KEKE-3310 file (N, C-alpha, C; in steps of 0.2 Angstrom, whole numbers, plus 5000, padded with zeros to 4 digits):
npx = (4834:4832:4838:4836:4839:4834:4827:4834:4846:4851:4853:4863:4874:4876:4880:4892:4899:4901:4909:4920:4925:4927:4934:4943:4949:4957:4968:4973:4984:4995:4992:4995:5008:5015:5010:5003:4992:4975:4969:4962:4954:4946:4940:4931:4923:4917:4909:4900:4893:4896:4903:4894:4885:4875:4871:4858:4847:4844:4856:4864:4867:4866:4856:4854:4854:4864:4868:4868:4879:4889:4888:4893:4906:4912:4912:4920:4932:4935:4941:4951:4959:4964:4956:4944:4945:4947:4935:4927:4931:4928:4913:4909:4917:4918:4907:4896:4897:4895:4883:4875:4878:4880:4877:4864:4870:4883:4881:4876:4887:4897:4893:4887:4899:4907:4899:4898:4911:4920:4927:4937:4935:4942:4946:4952:4951:4956:4971:4980:4982:4980:4975:4970:4960:4945:4942:4953:4960:4967:4973:4975:4965:4963:4953:4950:4946:4932:4933:4944:4961:4971:4982:4995:4996:4990:4989:4990:4981:4970:4973:4976:4984:4976:4964:4950:4943:4946:4941:4943:4948:4949:4955:4946:4952:4946:4933:4916:4903:4890:4884:4894:4902:4918:4924:4932:4931:4924:4931:4929:4941:4949:4960:4968:4970:4980:4993:4991:4999:5004:5012:5024:5019:5016:5023:5015:5012:5001:4986:4991:4990:4982:4988:4992:4995:5003:4996:5000:4996:4998:4994:4982:4969:4952:4935:4920:4909:4914:4913:4909:4894:4890:4900:4912:4906:4913:4916:4905:4903:4915:4915:4904:4909:4920:4913:4907:4918:4924:4915:4917:4930:4928:4919:4928:4938:4930:4928:4942:4945:4936:4940:4953:4948:4940:4949:4957:4948:4946:4959:4961:4952:4957:4969:4965:4965:4954:4950:4961:4972:4964:4966:4973:4963:4952:4958:4960:4946:4940:4947:4943:4929:4929:4934:4924:4913:4918:4919:4906:4900:4906:4901:4888:4888:4893:4882:4872:4877:4877:4864:4859:4863:4853:4843:4847:4856:4869:4881:4892:4897:4892:4898:4911:4912:4909:4920:4932:4930:4929:4941:4951:4947:4949:4963:4966:4960:4967:4980:4979:4975:4986:4996:4990:4994:5007:5024:5021:5011:5017:5026:5031:5023:5011:4993:4987:4996:4996:4983:4985:4993:4985:4975:4981:4983:4970:4968:4973:4969:4957:4958:4965:4963:4962:4958:4945:4940:4940:4930:4919:4918:4916:4903:4896:4898:4891:4878)
npy = (5058:5073:5077:5087:5104:5120:5134:5145:5140:5134:5146:5153:5144:5144:5158:5158:5149:5156:5167:5160:5154:5165:5174:5169:5157:5160:5166:5157:5149:5158:5164:5153:5151:5163:5164:5175:5185:5184:5198:5204:5195:5191:5203:5203:5192:5197:5207:5200:5195:5184:5182:5183:5172:5165:5175:5185:5195:5207:5211:5213:5202:5186:5179:5165:5147:5134:5124:5131:5139:5128:5124:5135:5136:5124:5127:5138:5133:5124:5131:5139:5134:5142:5153:5147:5142:5154:5160:5151:5151:5164:5164:5153:5152:5164:5174:5165:5161:5174:5177:5167:5168:5181:5198:5210:5222:5218:5211:5220:5229:5221:5212:5217:5223:5212:5203:5210:5209:5219:5219:5207:5193:5181:5166:5161:5149:5137:5128:5124:5121:5107:5102:5090:5093:5101:5112:5119:5130:5146:5157:5169:5179:5193:5201:5219:5235:5235:5228:5216:5210:5203:5190:5179:5166:5162:5149:5145:5153:5158:5170:5180:5192:5200:5202:5210:5208:5195:5181:5175:5163:5162:5159:5166:5173:5170:5169:5164:5164:5161:5147:5137:5140:5142:5141:5143:5158:5167:5180:5195:5202:5216:5217:5228:5232:5238:5229:5217:5206:5200:5185:5179:5173:5156:5145:5135:5119:5118:5127:5140:5154:5157:5161:5157:5160:5164:5172:5184:5190:5203:5210:5215:5225:5222:5226:5224:5223:5216:5203:5187:5179:5169:5173:5161:5152:5147:5135:5129:5138:5136:5123:5122:5131:5123:5112:5118:5123:5111:5106:5116:5113:5101:5104:5111:5101:5093:5101:5103:5090:5088:5097:5091:5079:5083:5089:5078:5070:5078:5078:5065:5063:5072:5067:5055:5043:5035:5030:5022:5009:4994:4988:4998:5008:5003:5002:5016:5020:5013:5019:5032:5030:5026:5037:5047:5041:5042:5055:5060:5053:5059:5071:5069:5066:5079:5087:5081:5084:5098:5101:5096:5105:5114:5108:5103:5106:5101:5094:5086:5073:5070:5081:5078:5065:5069:5077:5069:5059:5066:5073:5063:5056:5066:5067:5054:5055:5066:5061:5050:5056:5063:5053:5047:5056:5054:5059:5072:5075:5079:5089:5106:5117:5112:5110:5100:5095:5105:5104:5092:5096:5105:5096:5089:5098:5100:5088:5090:5102:5109:5098:5082:5066:5056:5062:5066:5053:5049:5058:5053:5039:5041:5047:5036:5026:5032:5032)
npz = (5279:5271:5255:5246:5242:5248:5240:5245:5250:5238:5231:5239:5237:5224:5223:5230:5222:5211:5215:5219:5207:5198:5205:5216:5211:5200:5207:5216:5215:5215:5228:5236:5233:5238:5250:5255:5264:5258:5254:5243:5237:5249:5251:5240:5243:5255:5250:5243:5253:5261:5272:5283:5284:5292:5300:5306:5296:5302:5308:5297:5290:5280:5285:5284:5285:5294:5285:5273:5275:5276:5262:5256:5261:5256:5242:5241:5246:5237:5227:5233:5247:5258:5258:5260:5273:5281:5279:5285:5298:5302:5300:5308:5320:5325:5322:5325:5339:5345:5341:5347:5361:5364:5371:5367:5364:5361:5349:5340:5339:5334:5324:5312:5305:5304:5296:5284:5280:5282:5294:5302:5312:5324:5334:5350:5358:5362:5367:5357:5339:5336:5348:5360:5370:5370:5377:5384:5394:5389:5394:5407:5419:5429:5441:5438:5442:5438:5427:5418:5419:5406:5405:5397:5384:5368:5356:5339:5332:5320:5307:5316:5315:5307:5313:5320:5331:5344:5351:5367:5378:5395:5412:5425:5439:5456:5452:5455:5451:5439:5429:5428:5439:5445:5432:5416:5407:5392:5383:5374:5365:5359:5345:5344:5357:5371:5376:5369:5358:5343:5338:5326:5310:5307:5296:5287:5278:5270:5266:5266:5266:5277:5289:5303:5320:5336:5350:5362:5378:5389:5403:5398:5396:5399:5397:5407:5399:5388:5391:5385:5386:5401:5416:5419:5411:5400:5395:5389:5378:5371:5367:5359:5349:5345:5339:5328:5322:5318:5309:5299:5295:5289:5279:5271:5268:5259:5249:5244:5240:5230:5221:5217:5212:5201:5193:5190:5183:5172:5166:5163:5153:5144:5140:5134:5141:5145:5133:5129:5131:5137:5150:5157:5156:5164:5176:5179:5178:5189:5200:5199:5202:5215:5221:5218:5225:5238:5241:5239:5250:5261:5260:5263:5276:5281:5278:5286:5299:5298:5297:5309:5318:5319:5326:5338:5353:5356:5345:5344:5341:5328:5321:5323:5316:5303:5301:5303:5294:5282:5281:5281:5270:5260:5260:5255:5242:5236:5236:5228:5217:5214:5211:5200:5191:5189:5189:5187:5196:5207:5206:5211:5206:5202:5203:5209:5218:5227:5232:5239:5249:5256:5260:5270:5280:5284:5290:5303:5309:5321:5329:5328:5319:5328:5339:5335:5334:5347:5353:5346:5350:5364:5364:5358:5369:5379:5376)
capx = (4836:4830:4844:4834:4841:4829:4829:4839:4853:4854:4856:4870:4879:4878:4884:4899:4903:4903:4915:4926:4927:4928:4939:4947:4953:4963:4973:4974:4991:4999:4991:4998:5015:5017:5007:5001:4985:4972:4965:4958:4948:4942:4935:4925:4919:4913:4904:4895:4889:4898:4906:4889:4879:4870:4870:4852:4847:4844:4863:4868:4869:4861:4850:4853:4856:4871:4869:4870:4886:4893:4889:4898:4913:4914:4913:4926:4938:4937:4945:4956:4958:4965:4950:4938:4947:4946:4928:4924:4933:4924:4906:4907:4920:4917:4900:4891:4897:4893:4876:4872:4879:4882:4872:4862:4875:4889:4879:4875:4893:4901:4890:4887:4905:4909:4895:4900:4918:4925:4931:4938:4936:4944:4945:4958:4947:4960:4978:4984:4979:4978:4974:4965:4955:4942:4941:4959:4961:4973:4975:4973:4962:4962:4948:4953:4942:4926:4934:4949:4967:4972:4989:4996:4997:4986:4993:4986:4975:4970:4972:4976:4987:4972:4958:4948:4942:4948:4937:4949:4946:4953:4953:4945:4953:4941:4926:4912:4897:4889:4882:4900:4906:4924:4927:4935:4926:4926:4932:4930:4947:4951:4967:4972:4971:4986:4995:4990:5005:5003:5018:5026:5015:5019:5024:5012:5013:4995:4982:4997:4988:4978:4992:4991:5000:5002:4994:5002:4993:5002:4990:4978:4963:4945:4929:4915:4904:4917:4913:4904:4890:4891:4906:4913:4903:4917:4917:4899:4904:4921:4913:4899:4913:4924:4909:4906:4925:4925:4911:4920:4935:4925:4917:4934:4941:4926:4930:4948:4945:4932:4945:4958:4945:4938:4955:4959:4943:4947:4965:4960:4948:4961:4974:4962:4966:4949:4949:4967:4973:4958:4968:4974:4956:4949:4961:4958:4939:4939:4950:4938:4923:4930:4935:4918:4909:4920:4917:4898:4899:4909:4897:4882:4890:4893:4875:4869:4880:4875:4856:4858:4864:4847:4838:4850:4861:4876:4881:4899:4898:4890:4903:4917:4911:4910:4927:4937:4929:4930:4948:4955:4945:4952:4970:4966:4958:4972:4986:4977:4975:4993:4999:4987:4997:5014:5029:5018:5007:5021:5030:5028:5018:5005:4988:4985:5001:4994:4977:4987:4996:4979:4971:4985:4981:4963:4968:4975:4965:4952:4959:4967:4958:4962:4954:4938:4937:4938:4923:4914:4918:4913:4896:4894:4898:4887:4871)
capy = (5065:5076:5079:5093:5110:5125:5140:5150:5136:5134:5153:5154:5139:5147:5164:5156:5146:5161:5171:5155:5153:5171:5178:5165:5152:5163:5169:5152:5147:5163:5165:5148:5152:5168:5164:5182:5186:5186:5203:5206:5190:5192:5209:5200:5187:5201:5211:5195:5193:5177:5182:5182:5168:5163:5181:5188:5201:5213:5213:5214:5195:5183:5175:5158:5141:5131:5120:5136:5140:5123:5124:5140:5135:5119:5130:5143:5129:5121:5136:5141:5132:5147:5157:5143:5142:5160:5161:5146:5154:5170:5163:5148:5152:5171:5176:5161:5162:5180:5177:5163:5169:5188:5202:5214:5227:5215:5209:5226:5232:5217:5207:5221:5224:5205:5201:5214:5208:5225:5217:5200:5190:5175:5164:5158:5145:5131:5129:5123:5119:5100:5100:5085:5095:5107:5118:5120:5137:5148:5163:5170:5185:5195:5207:5225:5241:5233:5223:5211:5211:5196:5188:5173:5165:5157:5147:5142:5157:5159:5177:5185:5198:5204:5202:5216:5205:5189:5178:5172:5159:5164:5158:5172:5171:5172:5168:5159:5165:5158:5141:5133:5142:5146:5139:5148:5163:5169:5187:5198:5206:5219:5216:5234:5234:5238:5223:5212:5206:5194:5183:5178:5168:5150:5143:5128:5116:5119:5133:5144:5161:5158:5165:5155:5163:5164:5179:5185:5195:5206:5214:5218:5227:5220:5229:5219:5223:5212:5196:5184:5174:5170:5172:5154:5148:5147:5128:5128:5142:5133:5116:5124:5133:5118:5108:5122:5123:5104:5106:5120:5110:5095:5107:5113:5095:5091:5106:5102:5083:5089:5100:5086:5074:5085:5090:5071:5068:5082:5076:5058:5064:5076:5062:5050:5037:5030:5026:5019:5002:4992:4987:5005:5012:5000:5005:5023:5021:5011:5024:5038:5028:5026:5044:5050:5038:5044:5063:5060:5050:5064:5077:5068:5067:5086:5090:5079:5088:5105:5101:5094:5110:5118:5105:5100:5111:5098:5089:5085:5067:5071:5085:5074:5060:5072:5080:5063:5055:5071:5075:5057:5055:5071:5065:5049:5057:5070:5057:5046:5061:5065:5047:5046:5061:5052:5064:5079:5077:5080:5095:5111:5121:5108:5112:5094:5095:5110:5101:5087:5099:5108:5091:5087:5103:5098:5082:5091:5108:5107:5091:5076:5061:5052:5066:5065:5046:5049:5061:5048:5034:5044:5047:5029:5023:5035:5032)
capz = (5278:5264:5252:5242:5244:5247:5235:5248:5250:5231:5229:5242:5234:5217:5224:5232:5217:5206:5218:5219:5200:5195:5209:5220:5207:5196:5211:5221:5215:5218:5235:5240:5232:5242:5257:5257:5266:5252:5255:5237:5237:5254:5249:5235:5247:5259:5246:5241:5259:5263:5279:5288:5281:5297:5304:5304:5291:5306:5309:5291:5287:5275:5289:5281:5290:5294:5279:5268:5276:5274:5255:5253:5262:5251:5235:5241:5247:5230:5223:5237:5254:5263:5259:5263:5280:5284:5279:5290:5305:5303:5301:5313:5326:5328:5322:5328:5346:5347:5339:5352:5368:5365:5372:5361:5362:5358:5343:5336:5339:5330:5319:5305:5302:5302:5291:5278:5279:5283:5299:5303:5319:5325:5341:5353:5363:5363:5368:5351:5333:5337:5355:5361:5374:5366:5382:5387:5396:5385:5397:5414:5419:5436:5441:5439:5441:5435:5421:5420:5415:5404:5404:5395:5377:5365:5350:5334:5331:5312:5305:5322:5314:5303:5316:5324:5338:5345:5356:5371:5384:5401:5419:5429:5446:5461:5449:5458:5448:5433:5430:5429:5444:5443:5426:5411:5404:5386:5383:5367:5365:5353:5344:5345:5364:5373:5379:5364:5354:5339:5336:5319:5307:5306:5289:5286:5272:5267:5268:5268:5267:5282:5294:5310:5324:5343:5352:5368:5382:5394:5407:5393:5400:5395:5401:5409:5393:5383:5393:5381:5389:5408:5419:5421:5406:5394:5392:5384:5372:5368:5365:5353:5344:5342:5335:5322:5318:5315:5303:5294:5292:5285:5272:5267:5265:5254:5243:5242:5237:5224:5216:5215:5208:5195:5189:5188:5177:5166:5163:5160:5146:5139:5138:5131:5145:5145:5127:5127:5133:5141:5157:5160:5156:5169:5183:5180:5180:5196:5205:5199:5205:5222:5223:5218:5230:5245:5241:5241:5257:5266:5259:5266:5283:5282:5277:5292:5304:5298:5298:5316:5322:5320:5330:5344:5356:5355:5339:5344:5338:5321:5318:5323:5311:5297:5301:5303:5287:5276:5281:5279:5263:5256:5260:5251:5236:5233:5235:5222:5211:5212:5209:5193:5186:5189:5192:5186:5201:5213:5205:5216:5203:5200:5207:5213:5223:5232:5235:5244:5255:5259:5263:5276:5285:5286:5295:5310:5311:5325:5332:5324:5318:5334:5344:5333:5336:5355:5354:5343:5355:5370:5362:5357:5375:5384:5374)
cpx = (4834:4836:4842:4836:4835:4832:4835:4846:4856:4857:4863:4875:4881:4882:4891:4903:4905:4909:4921:4929:4930:4934:4945:4952:4958:4969:4976:4981:4996:4998:4995:5006:5018:5015:5005:4993:4980:4967:4960:4952:4944:4937:4929:4921:4914:4908:4899:4891:4890:4901:4901:4883:4874:4868:4863:4852:4847:4851:4867:4870:4864:4855:4849:4855:4863:4873:4871:4877:4891:4894:4894:4905:4916:4916:4919:4933:4940:4942:4951:4955:4959:4959:4944:4939:4945:4939:4924:4925:4928:4916:4905:4911:4920:4910:4895:4891:4894:4885:4872:4872:4880:4876:4870:4867:4881:4887:4879:4882:4898:4899:4890:4893:4908:4905:4896:4907:4923:4929:4932:4939:4938:4943:4951:4955:4951:4967:4982:4980:4976:4977:4968:4959:4952:4941:4947:4959:4968:4976:4972:4970:4961:4957:4952:4948:4936:4927:4939:4955:4969:4980:4989:4996:4992:4989:4988:4980:4975:4969:4972:4979:4982:4965:4956:4946:4944:4944:4942:4946:4951:4950:4952:4946:4948:4934:4922:4905:4896:4887:4888:4904:4912:4928:4929:4929:4929:4926:4932:4935:4948:4959:4972:4973:4978:4987:4993:4996:5004:5010:5019:5021:5019:5018:5021:5013:5006:4991:4986:4996:4984:4981:4990:4997:4998:5000:4996:4998:4997:4998:4986:4971:4957:4940:4924:4910:4907:4917:4907:4901:4891:4898:4907:4909:4906:4917:4911:4901:4910:4919:4908:4904:4917:4919:4908:4913:4926:4921:4914:4926:4933:4922:4923:4937:4937:4928:4937:4948:4941:4936:4950:4954:4943:4944:4958:4955:4945:4954:4965:4956:4953:4966:4972:4964:4960:4947:4956:4967:4967:4960:4969:4967:4952:4951:4959:4950:4937:4941:4945:4932:4924:4931:4928:4913:4911:4918:4910:4897:4901:4904:4890:4883:4890:4886:4871:4871:4877:4868:4855:4859:4858:4842:4841:4856:4868:4876:4888:4900:4897:4896:4910:4917:4912:4917:4932:4936:4931:4938:4952:4953:4948:4960:4971:4965:4964:4978:4985:4977:4982:4997:4996:4990:5004:5018:5026:5014:5011:5026:5027:5023:5012:4999:4986:4990:4999:4988:4980:4990:4990:4976:4975:4984:4974:4963:4969:4971:4959:4952:4960:4962:4957:4957:4946:4935:4936:4932:4918:4913:4914:4905:4893:4893:4893:4880:4867)
cpy = (5067:5079:5085:5099:5115:5130:5144:5146:5136:5141:5154:5150:5142:5154:5162:5153:5151:5165:5166:5155:5159:5175:5174:5160:5155:5165:5163:5150:5152:5165:5159:5149:5157:5168:5171:5182:5188:5192:5205:5201:5190:5198:5207:5196:5191:5205:5206:5193:5187:5176:5182:5179:5167:5169:5184:5194:5208:5215:5213:5208:5193:5180:5168:5153:5139:5127:5125:5138:5135:5122:5129:5139:5129:5123:5134:5139:5125:5125:5138:5139:5137:5151:5154:5143:5148:5162:5157:5149:5160:5169:5158:5149:5159:5173:5172:5161:5168:5180:5173:5165:5177:5192:5206:5219:5224:5213:5215:5230:5228:5214:5211:5221:5217:5202:5204:5212:5214:5224:5210:5198:5183:5172:5160:5154:5138:5132:5128:5121:5112:5098:5095:5088:5102:5113:5120:5128:5140:5154:5164:5178:5187:5201:5214:5231:5240:5228:5218:5213:5204:5195:5181:5172:5160:5156:5145:5146:5159:5167:5182:5191:5203:5205:5208:5214:5197:5186:5173:5169:5160:5161:5164:5170:5174:5172:5163:5160:5161:5150:5136:5135:5145:5143:5144:5152:5166:5177:5189:5203:5209:5219:5222:5236:5234:5232:5217:5212:5199:5192:5182:5173:5162:5148:5136:5126:5117:5125:5139:5152:5162:5161:5163:5157:5162:5171:5179:5191:5197:5212:5218:5219:5226:5222:5223:5218:5218:5205:5193:5178:5175:5170:5165:5150:5147:5140:5127:5132:5138:5127:5118:5127:5128:5113:5112:5122:5116:5104:5110:5117:5104:5098:5108:5107:5092:5095:5104:5095:5084:5092:5095:5081:5077:5087:5083:5068:5071:5080:5069:5059:5067:5071:5056:5043:5032:5027:5023:5011:5000:4991:4994:5009:5009:5002:5012:5024:5018:5016:5030:5036:5028:5033:5048:5048:5041:5051:5063:5058:5055:5070:5076:5068:5074:5089:5087:5083:5095:5106:5100:5100:5115:5115:5103:5105:5108:5093:5087:5078:5067:5076:5082:5068:5063:5075:5074:5060:5060:5072:5069:5055:5060:5070:5059:5051:5061:5066:5053:5050:5062:5059:5045:5051:5059:5058:5071:5080:5079:5086:5101:5116:5118:5109:5106:5093:5100:5107:5096:5090:5102:5102:5089:5091:5101:5092:5084:5098:5106:5100:5086:5071:5057:5056:5066:5058:5046:5052:5056:5042:5036:5044:5040:5025:5025:5035:5027)
cpz = (5271:5261:5247:5245:5243:5242:5238:5248:5243:5229:5232:5239:5228:5218:5226:5227:5212:5209:5218:5212:5197:5199:5213:5216:5203:5200:5216:5221:5217:5225:5239:5239:5237:5249:5260:5259:5260:5253:5249:5237:5243:5254:5245:5239:5252:5255:5244:5247:5262:5269:5285:5286:5286:5301:5301:5300:5296:5308:5303:5287:5282:5279:5286:5287:5289:5288:5273:5269:5274:5266:5253:5255:5258:5244:5236:5242:5241:5226:5227:5245:5259:5264:5262:5271:5284:5284:5284:5297:5307:5304:5307:5320:5329:5328:5326:5336:5349:5346:5345:5359:5369:5368:5366:5359:5359:5350:5338:5335:5334:5324:5312:5301:5300:5296:5284:5276:5279:5290:5300:5310:5319:5332:5343:5359:5365:5364:5361:5345:5334:5344:5356:5366:5371:5371:5386:5388:5393:5389:5404:5414:5427:5436:5442:5437:5437:5429:5423:5416:5413:5403:5401:5387:5374:5358:5345:5332:5323:5311:5311:5320:5310:5307:5320:5331:5338:5352:5360:5377:5389:5407:5423:5436:5451:5458:5453:5455:5442:5434:5431:5434:5442:5437:5421:5408:5397:5386:5375:5368:5358:5351:5345:5352:5366:5377:5375:5359:5350:5337:5328:5316:5306:5299:5289:5279:5267:5269:5270:5269:5273:5288:5301:5314:5332:5345:5360:5372:5388:5398:5402:5396:5396:5400:5402:5403:5388:5385:5389:5385:5397:5410:5421:5416:5400:5391:5387:5378:5368:5364:5358:5347:5341:5338:5328:5318:5315:5309:5297:5291:5287:5278:5268:5264:5259:5248:5240:5238:5230:5219:5213:5210:5201:5190:5186:5182:5171:5162:5160:5153:5141:5136:5135:5135:5145:5139:5125:5129:5138:5148:5160:5161:5162:5176:5184:5182:5187:5201:5205:5202:5212:5225:5223:5224:5237:5246:5243:5248:5262:5266:5263:5274:5285:5282:5284:5298:5304:5299:5306:5320:5324:5324:5337:5347:5355:5350:5338:5340:5330:5318:5318:5317:5304:5296:5299:5296:5282:5276:5279:5272:5258:5255:5255:5243:5233:5232:5229:5216:5209:5209:5202:5188:5185:5192:5192:5192:5208:5212:5209:5213:5201:5205:5212:5218:5229:5236:5240:5250:5259:5263:5270:5282:5288:5291:5302:5313:5315:5328:5327:5323:5324:5339:5342:5335:5343:5356:5352:5348:5361:5369:5362:5364:5380:5382:5378)
residu = (MET:ASP:PHE:ASP:LEU:THR:ASP:GLU:GLN:THR:ARG:ILE:ARG:ALA:LEU:ALA:ARG:ASP:VAL:ALA:LEU:SER:THR:LEU:LEU:PRO:ARG:ALA:ALA:GLU:THR:ASP:ARG:THR:GLY:THR:TRP:PRO:ALA:GLU:THR:LEU:ALA:ALA:ILE:GLY:GLN:ALA:GLY:LEU:PHE:GLY:ILE:THR:VAL:PRO:THR:ALA:TYR:GLY:GLY:GLN:GLY:ALA:ASP:ALA:LEU:SER:CYS:ALA:LEU:ALA:ILE:GLU:GLU:LEU:SER:TYR:ALA:CYS:ALA:SER:SER:GLY:LEU:ILE:VAL:GLY:ILE:GLN:ASN:LEU:LEU:CYS:CYS:GLU:PRO:VAL:LEU:ARG:PHE:GLY:THR:GLU:ASN:GLN:LYS:ARG:SER:MET:LEU:PRO:ALA:LEU:ALA:ARG:GLY:THR:ALA:PHE:GLY:THR:ALA:ALA:LEU:THR:GLN:SER:VAL:GLY:ASP:ALA:ASN:PRO:CYS:THR:VAL:THR:ALA:ARG:ALA:THR:PRO:ASP:ASP:GLY:GLY:VAL:LEU:VAL:ASP:GLY:THR:ALA:THR:GLY:VAL:VAL:GLY:ALA:ASP:TYR:ALA:GLU:TRP:ILE:LEU:VAL:MET:ALA:ASN:LEU:SER:GLY:SER:SER:SER:GLY:ARG:ASN:GLY:GLY:GLY:PRO:THR:VAL:LEU:ILE:VAL:SER:ARG:SER:SER:GLU:GLY:VAL:ARG:VAL:GLY:ARG:SER:GLU:SER:LEU:VAL:GLY:ALA:ARG:ALA:ALA:HIS:ILE:SER:ALA:VAL:HIS:PHE:ASP:ARG:CYS:ALA:VAL:SER:ALA:THR:GLN:ILE:LEU:GLY:GLU:VAL:GLY:GLY:GLY:ARG:GLN:ILE:ALA:GLN:ALA:ALA:ARG:ASP:SER:GLY:ARG:LEU:ALA:ILE:ALA:CYS:GLN:ALA:VAL:GLY:ILE:ALA:ARG:ALA:ALA:PHE:GLU:GLU:THR:VAL:ALA:ASN:ALA:ARG:GLU:CYS:GLY:VAL:LEU:ALA:ALA:ASP:GLN:SER:ASP:SER:GLN:LEU:VAL:ALA:LEU:ALA:LEU:ALA:ASP:MET:ALA:THR:GLU:ILE:ASP:ALA:ALA:ARG:ILE:LEU:VAL:TRP:ARG:ALA:ALA:ARG:SER:THR:ALA:SER:ARG:PRO:THR:VAL:GLY:ALA:GLU:CYS:SER:MET:ALA:LYS:VAL:PHE:ALA:ALA:GLU:MET:SER:ALA:ARG:VAL:THR:ASN:LYS:ALA:ALA:GLN:MET:ARG:GLY:TYR:ALA:GLY:PHE:VAL:SER:ASN:ALA:SER:VAL:GLU:ARG:HIS:GLY:ARG:ASP:ALA:ARG:ILE:ALA:GLU:VAL:LEU:GLU:GLY:SER:SER:ASP:VAL:GLN:ARG:SER:VAL:ILE:ALA:CYS:ASP:VAL:LEU:THR:LYS)
# end
């Protein structure tokens, strides 16, 4: 695999790093403390064009590849895990399915606003945040006057209270068309539609400003033009979105771990640990070496998964490998970073303590580690 970045990938990474350091990082602690939706920082991200990285320029996006998106999510998550998660959801769980499966009218009506960041889009394609089944139906739909009426509940929806559009998977009663016959169908639902109600935001231990909520549907009318892809073809869309979501979380985990690692290195230098007692110096050096190695290994898996999306339609195993390794690596690195700071690493206003909580969330979002291992094992056994 070629590890050299193109000029475009380098440009987008530099752009994301600039936004992260100048806008996100100074507000990260306060964003985490209050758990407030980071509207100001998201506006800056939108102005930089980082909400539509893979969206073609014809629809107002950057027209870049999945690796460029991965690089940007890592940089943003380095500064603020909540913002990195929101950007990943917008790019990979909303824009990407519309781009791959949407009609021309759907693309033109949604993608320009999403790419500019003037609208936020999210997805309700699974039953819960840690669901083992990537294609669990979350709602029911019944035909009505050329469209459908949606009923039911979807849980674990990121940013639902701030979304303009929510991609919802529903069982369409009486459906027999489409390649998957009577399978679930993905609908593009406007949050402002009558019959849509967003529940209270869950208080998570990490990525606290991302606002994960349940969305309730009560005879919500959806027109036929708001069906994404084929009727009954929801499983294919949901699986593709789940792969992208796992890639986004892997990128987030690498960014979180990198932040904890770099702060640990800076603290060791500032305190003169490496120049103090030889035994202590060796212990610190060995721990830093392990942390650096694991972060780089995770990043390589992320890059491989991102590049694979351009050449193959299904990359579930690669995305699961990247996600499980990066998430567990991030938990180990942040825990080690906190231990190396002593009690100061566990006080509530310490940034390394925040990184540890954010890393724990990365372990369960888009499927737990056991879910990822099941995907990987299935791929291994069926080859």
